[in-house]
N, C-alpha and C positions, 0 to 999 in steps of 0.2 A: 201669349206672353213668353212662352218658352222659345218660340221661333225668333221673336224680337230680341230676346236676351242673347240667344246664340249668334244672331247676325251682328249684334252690337259687339259681342266678345270677339268675333272673327275680324271685324273691322278694326277694333283696337289693336289686336295682335298684329294685323297687317301693317298698321301705322308704326308700331314699335319696330318691326323688322326693317321697314323702309327708312325710318329715322336713324336707326343704329347703323345701317348700311351707308346712308348718306353722310353720317357723322364720321365714319371710318374713312370714306373717300375724301370728305372735306378736310379731315386732319392731315391726310397725305398731301392734298393740294395746298393746305395752309403753310406747309414747309416752304413752298416756293414764294408765297406772298410775304411771309414773315422775314425771310432772309434777303429779300430785295433791299431792305433798309440797312441790313448789317452786312458788312463785308469782312472777309478774313476771319470767319468763325467756324469752329468745328463743334458740332453738337451730335446728338443721336436720338433715335427713337426705337421702337420695337422692330423696325425694319432694317435700318442700316446706319452707318455713320453719315452725317450730313455735312459736307465740306463746302463752305461758302454758298450755302443755300441749295446745293445739289446733292442728291443721293448718289452714292458711289458703290460700285462693286470693286473690291480691293483684292488684287492678286499680288501677294507679297513674298519676298524671299529673304531668308537669313543669310547675311554676309558679314563676317566679323573682321573688322579692320585690323586687329593685331595678327590675324592668321594669313595675311598676304602683305605685300609691300605697297607703299604709296605709288610706286611705278606701275603696279598691276591694277590698282583700283579703277582707273578710267576704263580699261577694256572689260573688266569684270562687270562693272555697272552698266556699260553700254550693251553688253551681251544679255544681261538680265532684262533690260528694257526691250531689246529685240525679241526676247523670249516671251513677251507679253505681260511682263510684270509692270505694275505702276507704283509699287511701294518696296522699299528695302527696310528690313528689320535688323537691328543689331543690339546686342548686349553692350553695356558699358562695363569695362573690366576694372574694378576698383584697384586690384593689386598690380596692375601695370601703370596706373596713374599715380598711385600713392604707395610706391614700393617702400619708401621710408616715411614714417609718420610726419605729417606736416609739409612734406615736399612733393608737390604735384608736378606731373610731367605730361604734357600734351604735344609731344614732338615725334617725328619719325613715324613708326608704325602705330604710335598711340595718338596721332594727330586726328582726334575725333572731329574737330571742326572742319578740317580739310576734307575728310571723308564725307561728311554730311553735305558740304557745299558742292562736291562733285555729283552727289545724288541730285541735289537741287538743279544743278546745271543741266542734267538730263531730263528735267521736267517730271521727276518722280517724288513721291511722298516718303516720309521716314517714320518708322515706329522705333522709339527709344526705350529699351528695356534696362532700367537703372540698376536692378538688383535691390539691395546691396549684395545679396547672394544670387549667383546666376547658374550654378552647377556647370553646364556646358562642357563637361569633360575637361574642364580647365582646372589647373592646380588650385586646391583649397576653395573650389567653387567661386573663385574671383575675390575672395576675402584676403586682405593682406596678412602676412604672417604676424606682424607686430601686434595685431589685434588680439592674438592668443595670449599675449603677455600683459595685457591690461588687467590690473588687479580687480578681482570680483566680477569679471565679465562672463556672461553666458550669451552665446550667439542666438540671434533670431527669436528673441522672446522679450517679454516685458521687463527688460533689464536696463537699469539707468545708464550704465557704462556703454552698452552696445547701442542704445538709442542715441546717446550723445554723439558718438563717433559716426553713426549712420547719418544722422541729421546734418552734421558738418559736411560729410562727403556728398550727400544728395544736394545740399544747397550749393556747394562748390560747382558741381557739374551743371545743375540747372541754371545757376546764375551765369555761368560761362556761355551756355546756349542762348540765354536771354540777351547777354551783352553782344553776341554776334547776330542777334535778330533771326534766330533759326526756327522759332516757333511759328506755326501757321498764322496765328493771330497777329504776328509781327511782319508777315509777308514771307516767312521761311517755309521749309518743307515738312517740319515735324508736326504730324497730325494726331499722333497717338503715343501715349506713354504707358509704361508698365512699372509698377512697384512690387517688390518681392517676386518670388518665383516658385511655383508648385508647392506652396506652403502647406497645403492639405496633407502632403506626404509625411510631415513631421508634427503637425499641429497637436495631435492627441498626446504627444510626449510632453507638451508644455501645459496641457489642460487649460485652465482659465487664462493663464498668462499668454498663451498662444493667441487667443481671440483678442485680448487687450492689445497685443502687439500689432495684429493686423489692423485693428481700428486706428491705432496710433499712426501706422504707416500710411493708411488711407488719408487721414486728416492732414498729415504732413504735406503730401504733394497737392492735395486739393486746396489747401490754404495758400498756396503760392500763386493761385489765380493766373495760370499760364495760358488759358484759353484753349486747352485740349482735353479730351476725355482720357481717363486712365483705366487700365485693365489690371486684373489679377488672374493669372492663368491657373487652371486646375484648382480653383477656389470657389466652390459653389455657394459658399456663404459670404462672398465678398460684400463688405458693407457699402451702402450707397455713398457716393454716386459711382463707385468702382463697377466696372463691367466684368462679370465672371466669364472667362473664356476657356476654350477647350484645348488640350494637348493630347496627341495620340495619333493612331493610324486611321481610325474610322469614326471620326467625331459625328458623322451623320447618323450613326447608330448608338454611340456610347454617351454622347453629350446630353444631359438631362434638359439643357436649354438655359436661357438667361433666368436669373432669379427674380427678375421684375419684368412685367410686360412692356415697360418702356425702354428696355435694353435690347440691342441687336445680338444676333448669334455670330460670334467671332471665333475663329480657329487660329490660335497663336502658334501652334507647332504641328505641322503635318510631316512626320518623319519620312524623308525621302529614301532612307536606307538605315542601317544600323552602324553606329560607331564601332570601330575595331579596337581590340585590346591585344597585346602581345600574347601569342599562344592560342588564339581562337581560329576557327575555320572560317572561310569566306561566307559572308551573309549578304544577300542583296534583296532589295524590294523592287518588284517589277513596276514599270511605268503604267501598265494596265491596271494594277491594283491602286496606284496613286490616283490615276484619272477617275476610276470608279468611285473612290472615296470622296473626291472633290465634287464630282457631279452629283453624288448623293447628298452631300452637305448643302450645296446650293439649291437642290430640289426641295430641301426641307427648311427653307427660310434662311439659310446661311448667306452672308453677303461679304465675307472676308475670309481668305485663307492665306496662311503663311507657310511656305515650304521650309522646313528645318532639316537639312540646310539646302540652300540653293547653290552656294559655293562653300565647301568646307574649309579648304586651304590646308595650312601646315601649322603644327604646334612647334614653332621654332624654339630652340634652346631647351629649357627645362620647364616649359609652360604647361605641358599636358598633365592631367590628373593621373593618379596611380594606375600603372600598367597600360594606359591608353597610348596607342601608336602615335608616331609623329605625323603621319598622314591622317587627315581628319575628314570624314564624310566624303571620301573620294568618289563614291557612287552617286553623288548629287548631280543635278542637271548640268552644272559646270564642275568639272573635275578639279583635283588638287591644283592643277596647273592653270586653271581658268579656261580650259578648252571645253567646247560643247560636247557633252556625253550624249550621243544619239543612240536610240530614239527618245530617250527620256526628255531631253530638251525640246525637241520638235513636237512630240506628241502632246506635251503640256502646253506648248505654244498654241497648237491647234485647239486644245480645250478652252483656252482663254478666249480665242477668237469665237468659238461657238457660244460661250457664255455671254460674251459681249453682244452677240446677235439677240440674246434673250433679255438683255439688260432692262428694257422698259417694262416688260411683263413681270420680271422678277422684283423690280423695285416698286411698281405701282399696281400690280395685279392682285387679285384675290386668289389664294391657294385652294386647290381642290385635289382630292385623292380618290383613286379607284383601285380596287383589288380584283382584277379579272381572273386570277388563278392563284394556286398555292405558292408558286414561285415568281409570280409576276406582279408588277405594281405600276400604276400610272400616276404621276404627280404633274399637275399643270397649273399655270397661272394665267388668269385673264383679267384684263382691265375693262370693266363694264363701259359700254358706250364707245369702245374703240375696237380696232382690229388687232390690238396687241394681245398676243397669246404665245406661250412657250410651254412645251411639254417635255417630260423626262420619262421615257419608257424603260423600266428596269426588269432585268431577268436575273434572279438570284440563284437559278439552277447552275451549278458549277460544271455540269457535265454535258448538257444538251442545250441547243438553241430552242427558243420558245416563240410562238407566234402570238402577238398581241393585237387585238382588234380595237382601234381607236378612231372614233368619228367616221365609221363606215369603211375604214381601210385597214388591211392586214399589214403588220410590220413584223419581220423576222428579226429577233434580237439574239445576238450571239450569247453563248454561255457566260454567266456572271458578267454582265455588262449593262451599260445604260446608253441608250440612243437619245440624242438631243434633237428636238424639233423646235426651232426658234419661232415658227409660225403655226405650230400645232399640226403641220402637214408634212413638212420636208425634213428628212433626216440629213443633218449636215455633219454629224460626228457620232462615232461609237467608241466607247472607252476601251474596248478590246481589239479594235481594228486599227492597226498602226499603218498610216500611209507616209509618215515622216521617214526620212532615210536613217540608216544606222551607220555607226562608225566603230572601228576597232583601234585601240591605242597601240602605237608602236614605240619601242625604245630602241633607237638606232645607235650603235656604238660610234662614238665620235672619233674621227680620224685625227683631228687636230689636238685633242686633249689627251689622248691615250698614248703618248710617247713613253718610252721606258722610264718608270719612276725611280728616282734616287732617294729611297727612304732613309731617314735618319731616325734614331730612337733614343729615348731617355726613359729609364725605368725608375719608378718611384722607390725610394728607400723604405724598407720595412721597419716600422717602429719596434722597439724592444720593450722598454719599460717607460711608459708615458706617465706624466704627472697626473695625479688624481687621487681622491680619497673617498670615492663613492663605494659603498658596500654592495651595490647592485649595478648592473649595466645601465647606463643613463638612457632614457627614452630618446629615440632617434630623431623624431620631429623637433623636439626641444633642443637637442644637441646641435643639429645642423642649421636650424632657424631659416630654412629655405634659402641658404646661401650656397649650398652644394648638395649633391646626392649622397655624399660619403661621410661616414663617421667611424673613427678607429676606437677599438677597445683592446686593452692589454691587461693581463694579470699574470702573476707568478705564484706558484705554490710548491711546497716541499712534500716529497714522498719518502717515507721511511722504508727500509728494506723489507720489513715484515708486512707492509701493506701491499707489496707487489704480488701478483698471482703465484701460488706455489706450484700449480700444475704446469708441467712443461708444455710449451706451445700455446698456453692459454693467452688470450688477447684482452687488452683493455680497450674500451670504446669511449670516444668523446661524443657527448650528446648535447646538441644545442637546439632548444625550442625557441622559435622566433615568431613574432607577430607580423613579420614581413619587413621589407618586400623581397630582399635577397641578401646573401652574405657570402664572404670568402673567409677561410680559416687557415691558420698556420700553427703548427705545434712544434716547438723546439726548432724553429727556423725552417721546417719543411712544409711546403704547401699541401694542404689536405684536399682542396677542391672547393666547390661552391654549391649553394642550394638556393631555391627561391620558391615563392608562393605564386598565386595567380590572381587575376582580378576578382574571381568568384570565391577563392579560398586563399586569403592572404597569409594565414599562419602556415608554418611548415616546420619540420624537424630535420635537422642535419645530423647524421651519424657517420662516424668514420673510426676505424681502428687506429689506435695511436700506440707508439712505443714509449712507455713511461720509463724514466730513469730514476735511480735513487738520488735524492737531493732535489735541487730546484728545477722545476719545469716551467716553460713559458708558453702562454697561449696568446695569439693575436687574432682578433676578429675584425673584419671590415663590414660594417652594416651599410646596406645600399638601398636608397630610395628610388622609386620610379615616378615620383610625383606625390603630391598631397591628396588626401581623399576629397571628393567633390560632392558628397551627398550624405543625407542622414541627419538625425538630430544630435545635439551636443557635439558638434564638430570640433569644438575647442578642447574636448576631452578625449579625442581619438589618439591612440598610442600605437607605436610600432617599434620594430627592432628586436634584438635578442632579449629574452626575458628569463630564460632558465638555462644554466650551463652545468653539466655534471660529467663525472668520469664513472663509467660502469666497468665491472669486472674485477675490482680490487678485492683482495682477500679480506679486507676490513669492511667491505660493503661499498655502497655507492657514495662517492665523494661529491657533495653539492658545492660547486664553486660560486654559485650565484651570490650567496650572502656570506660565505666564509673567507672570501678574498677581497682585497681592495682592487678597484678597477681604475685604470688610467684611461684618459680619453683625448682624442685630438679630432678637430673638425677639418674635413676636406683633404685634398691632395696638395702636395708641395707645388706641383705644376699649376694648379689652380691659383694658389696664393701668389705665385710669380707671374701669372697670366702668360704662360708660355704658348698659348694658342694665338697670341698676337705677335706681330712683327717685332715690336719692341721687347716683348718678354722672351722671345726665342734666345736672346743672347745671355740670359741669366742662368742657364744651365749648360752643362757640357753634353752635347749630342754625339752619339756613336753611329757609325755606319751600320745599317741593318744587314746582317749576314744570313738571313733566311730563317732564323729562329729567335724568339724572345719570350721572356716570362710574362706573366700577367702584370697588370698595372703598369703598362708601358705606353708612352706617348710616341706617336709616329708623325713625322712631318715630311712633306715633299711639296714640289711646285708643279703646276700644270697650266697650260694655256686654255683660254676659254673655248668651249666647244664651238664649232662653226655654226653659221646661220643665226637667225634671231629667235629660233624656236626655244621653248622651255628646255631647261637642262636639269640633269639629276646625276647623282653618284650611286652606283650599284655596289652595295657593301658585301658582295659575295666573298666568302673566305674568312669573314670576321666573326667575332663572338658577341660582345655586348659593350656598349660604351657611348661616347659622345663625339659629335663631329663639328668642326668649325671650318669656315672658308673665309680667308682674309679677316679673321677675328670675329666674324658673325656666326652665331650659334645656329647650326642647321637643325640640330635636334638629337634626341636619343635614338640609338639603334639597338636591336636585340635579335641577331640572326640565329643564335643558338637555342632560343626558346621556340621549339617546333610545335606546330599545331597538330591535331589528330591525323592530318593527312601527311605528316612528315615534312612539312614545308615551313619556311620562315613566314611570319605574318606579313612583313613588309621587307622588300629588297631594295627598291629605289627610293632615294631621299632627295627631295626637291632642293635645288640650289637656284634661288631667284637670280635673274640676270643682273639685277642691281647689286648683288654681292660680288660680281665678277669684274675683273679688268681684262683687257685684251690678252695680256701675257703675264706670266709669272704670278699666278694666283697661289696663295699659301693654303695648303690643306693640312689641318692638324686633327689627329684622331687620338682620343684616349681610349685604350682598349683594356678591359678588365681581365680578360681571359688569356691564358698562355697559348703559344704555338698556333697562332692564327696566320693567315696568308694574305697580307696586304697587297701582294703583287697581283692578286686576282681582281682587286678593285678596278672598276672602270667607270668612265663617264659616258653618259648617253644623252642623246637629243630626243625630245618627246614630240610626237606628232600624231595626228589622227587622219593620216592620208589613205587609210583603207576605208573606203566608203561603200556601203551596201544598201540594198533595198529588199524587202520581204513583204510582198503585197498579194493578198488573195483576190481572185477574180470576183468574189462576192462581197468585197469590202465596200464601205461607203466612200464615195469620192471625197477628195480633200475639201475641208471647210473653206479653204482659200478661194474657192470658186463662188462664194456667196458673200453678199453684203446686204445691209438694210437701208432702204430708201423709202421715204414717205410712209413710214410705219409698215412697210412690207419687206419680206425677205426676197431678194432678187439675185439671179445668177449674173455674174459679171462677164460670162462668156456665153456664146450661143448654145453650144452643146456641152453640158456638164457630163464628163465621163471619168472613169477611173484611170489614174496614171501613177507611175512610179517615178519619183524624182531623185536624182543623185546630184550632189553639189559639193565641190571642192572648197576648201577654205582659202581665203586670201586671193592671190592671183594665180593659184595653181590650176592645172587642167588635167582632165582624165587622160592618162598616158597608156593605160592598159586595162583590158577587161579580163579579170582573173577567173571569174566564174559567172555563168549565166544559165538559168534553167527555168523554163515555163513548164511546170508539171507538178510533181510532188517532192521537191527537194527537201532535205533535212539539214539541221545544223543552225549555227549562228554566224554572225558577221565575223569573218576571219577563219571560219571552219565549216563552210558549206560542203555538202556532198550530194550527188545525184540520188534521186529516189528511183522508184520503179517506173515512173512515167516522165518523159522529157521530150519537148519539141526540139527536133534536130537543129532548127535554124536559130535557136535561142541566142547563142553567142554572136552570130552574124548580125542579128537584128539589133542587139544592144550596142555592138560596135558602130553600126551605122548611125544610131541615134546619139551616141555619147563621145566617141573618141575625139580628142582634141578640143573638147568643150569644157568650160568651167562648171557648167550646170546643164543637165539634160533631162528631158521628160520622155518617158516611154509609155505608150498606151498599153494598158493591161487588159487584153481581150484575146479571144481565140484567133480572130482575124489577123492581128499583128504578127502572130507566131505561126500562121498558116495551119491552124488547127480547126478552123471553122468547117472545112469540108472533109479533112482526113484527120480524125482524132483517134489516136491509138488507145486511149483510155477515157472513153466518154463518160463514165460514171464517177470520175475523179474531179473534184473541185480543184481547179488549177491555182497554183501560186507561182508568182514570178520572184525568183531569188537572183540577185545580181551582186557581184563584188568587183569593184574597180580600184585602181591605184591612181592617186593624184600626185602630180609632180610639177615643179616649175618648168616653164618652157626653156629648154636648153639654150635657145638662141638669145634669150633675154637674161641669162645668168651672168653675174658679174665675173 
């Protein structure tokens, strides 16, 4: 009886396993059958998004339409596609579309429809992140200023006023998309939407109202039946049917996973670098780290990654959040100018190629994991009954290579890297081994634009006694209403003789405590100087000795903004500007001017009111010839011809302090050269001038400069290129994934002999005109700054010249034989690396 019962139990268990396995496979195959009947539908399950009945691996990149010009959009989108992306993600910026309440604008840089249609034209998908709050290092997190002044409003919570305005905005945008037939269900490219943004960061501050708001936002977009799924990023408790998605650098390790088994693992923000703020030191993220993180995420059931940003662009005008630089995410795969930043661009392109070779196994296979060692891991996917198999061999040891034995074969995996085997046999890519070429960006001084500048100046009049009856300095955000960065404060107070210091030589001090962001001060008509906070510590104290006089004394302060805040709870109750003003050192004690004097106020500069940054406004003030020295709060204007060539252009603001730039009336952005980082350098020197801002001749440059004694004559215009092209390939690297393809369920080589090569490629029609450096040995350095090591093949430069000179693209075999080191190797125990640096240029014979 016991044996019979045991056999029966084992048979039952086996049937359960077989049935559950076949059900899982059947459910995946059912996707194909179900969706044959329905077209243009986007659904999802626990594996991936399902677009028109097909599972997809989505490689997405964030590109924000207001951060570049419509003229730049086509080339940026095309380059994104060539980089292996099949999806573009963008926020929708409420405060550029509805700057004034009830007046929507979708033109110029805010033409969202045009932007999406260009993406569609390139055969790519779109993810639309609606907000209403977006953060994005954008002023006020994308929320329009006027929203702050709605009576009774609290942002991003279960607040009647906020929800009414949010719903109106959301419906306006989505109705516009629907009218243009841009949703995938209508035949358009939008396959995914996002409502709200990283709400978990503030949710606890709103308690139960926070969860109610999230549920309301979810129901709002779901009720519109647009035929696409919706996500909430960094929202692990996202209500159904919202998909909770991950933001961060290493979502393969930090993401707890979808909150329901029927939801896929999506990564909405993989940060390609760190955004910059004025005063900070350079920070970069290596492409090896990005590639590692993406490979790890896909090896752990991920099927969607979005690079934030893929192209950062420019915060034109006054659009950046507080202290954020005008240049945005410049270290992304496409830099501020839309140029390919190599090797970040190329190495990620190769990663996408490798993952595509794994596509069938990842989407239809069963996952398995092995842990052969402390620092090693094997993750692989196999589809039962087929030859479809893909493996990811990971080495988490950051200092040494590790050998992993997999299916009877040994694989050496570089330190902290993942090797991808799309057939569970052949390594086609390693995250730490870059075979893509490198570039170094050059800023070349323009010959045409940098003729002697004839600067004219207009200095702002200093207010004396402004109208106002406030008993404290007015809060600066509320004073300026996001119409300007500047707000004036004046007050007057009387000093009796017996209040003055009795001790000879004793000084009195003006003390101003400010909540940010910067200020300038004048006392009795004399300029005292300026002070400022920082992105991390906005508050600061300005102190300066002042000469008080018996009788009436006058204080003038200029409060300065660097953008509105873009994160945190209760954003509508954030305050800034001068909060406490006092005179120290009087014989009668400290004199608090904050509440003992009446304050007058004025918004903005006279030059702003008259729009003297435009051609029409220039005539409204009297300009003087610049004589080499000027006080602060001075406007500078001159003319220049457009820089030669069609390359991107920029202005270098060397010699200047802090202020704003316009070209032909277009706002280039804020500059702040005087705020030095810990290395003693300005955070940003070059400021992008899109070609669409320029005319061939006589372009108007207007600068508003806050600080005195600057040197505008040092300013120059530059042309931007990436004509310095390099390669840095080790002889033990994995050959390029470009040598492989998938045919009839097998990974096959597209050439007879797959071997390691270094590739160098010039942009456009340029050709390699010079080999500036070449070494096969142990060279050190980076592109633009290579030096010889202790080991070098003497023929290195000659070999590279033979393969490359005069060509637009060249391929160099990376092996000892090519460099005549196979028989005579002076340093046999050194693993060789080929480092090459070349210069690209247009063929002189073909120049116009």
